[in-house]
C-alpha positions as CSV (number, residue, x, y, z in Angstrom):
1,M,-6.1,12.5,3.4
2,N,-3.6,10.6,5.5
3,Q,-0.7,9.5,3.3
4,S,1.5,7.8,5.7
5,P,3.0,4.4,4.7
6,Q,1.5,2.9,7.9
7,H,-2.0,4.0,7.0
8,L,-1.6,2.6,3.5
9,I,-0.3,-0.7,4.9
10,K,-3.4,-1.0,7.2
11,L,-5.7,-0.4,4.2
12,L,-3.9,-3.1,2.1
13,E,-4.0,-5.6,5.0
14,A,-7.7,-4.9,5.5
15,K,-8.2,-5.8,1.8
16,G,-6.4,-9.1,2.2
17,F,-2.9,-8.2,1.1
18,I,-0.1,-9.9,3.0
19,L,3.6,-8.8,3.4
20,K,5.6,-11.0,1.1
21,R,9.0,-9.4,1.6
22,I,10.9,-6.2,2.3
23,N,13.5,-5.0,-0.2
24,G,15.4,-2.1,1.3
25,S,12.8,0.7,2.0
26,H,10.1,-1.0,-0.1
27,H,7.5,-3.3,1.3
28,I,6.1,-5.8,-1.2
29,Y,2.5,-6.9,-0.5
30,F,0.8,-9.7,-2.3
31,H,-2.9,-10.7,-2.6
32,P,-3.2,-14.5,-3.0
33,E,-6.7,-14.5,-4.5
34,L,-6.2,-11.6,-6.9
35,R,-2.6,-12.5,-7.6
36,K,-1.6,-8.9,-7.4
37,T,1.6,-7.4,-6.1
38,I,1.8,-3.9,-4.6
39,V,5.0,-2.1,-3.7
40,V,4.8,0.4,-0.8
41,P,7.7,2.8,-0.3
42,V,8.5,3.2,3.4
43,H,11.0,6.0,4.0
44,G,11.0,6.5,7.7
45,K,8.3,8.9,8.8
46,R,8.0,10.6,5.5
47,D,4.5,10.7,3.9
48,I,4.0,9.1,0.5
49,P,3.5,11.6,-2.3
50,N,-0.1,12.2,-3.3
51,G,0.2,10.8,-6.8
52,T,2.0,7.7,-5.6
53,F,-0.6,7.2,-2.9
54,L,-3.5,7.5,-5.3
55,S,-1.8,5.1,-7.8
56,I,-1.3,2.5,-5.1
57,I,-4.9,2.5,-3.9
58,K,-6.1,2.4,-7.5
59,Q,-3.9,-0.7,-8.2
60,A,-5.2,-2.3,-5.0
61,G,-8.8,-1.7,-5.9
62,I,-9.4,0.5,-2.8
63,S,-12.1,3.2,-3.3
64,K,-11.6,6.8,-2.1
65,E,-14.5,6.3,0.3
66,E,-12.5,3.5,2.0
67,I,-9.6,5.8,2.8
């Protein structure tokens, strides 16, 4: 499972999330219809920890098959 921030961002954007703002190393994405906010940690080229990655995709409503 690819856990790079860039891969997660592509998944979120495919689901309709848009980048609302960047606060330091955290990108804040918002879905206008669902009214949900998701925070993606982007720390250079470091991968997102497995638990954090799974938590974010669960919050966004992304199934494991879509990964």
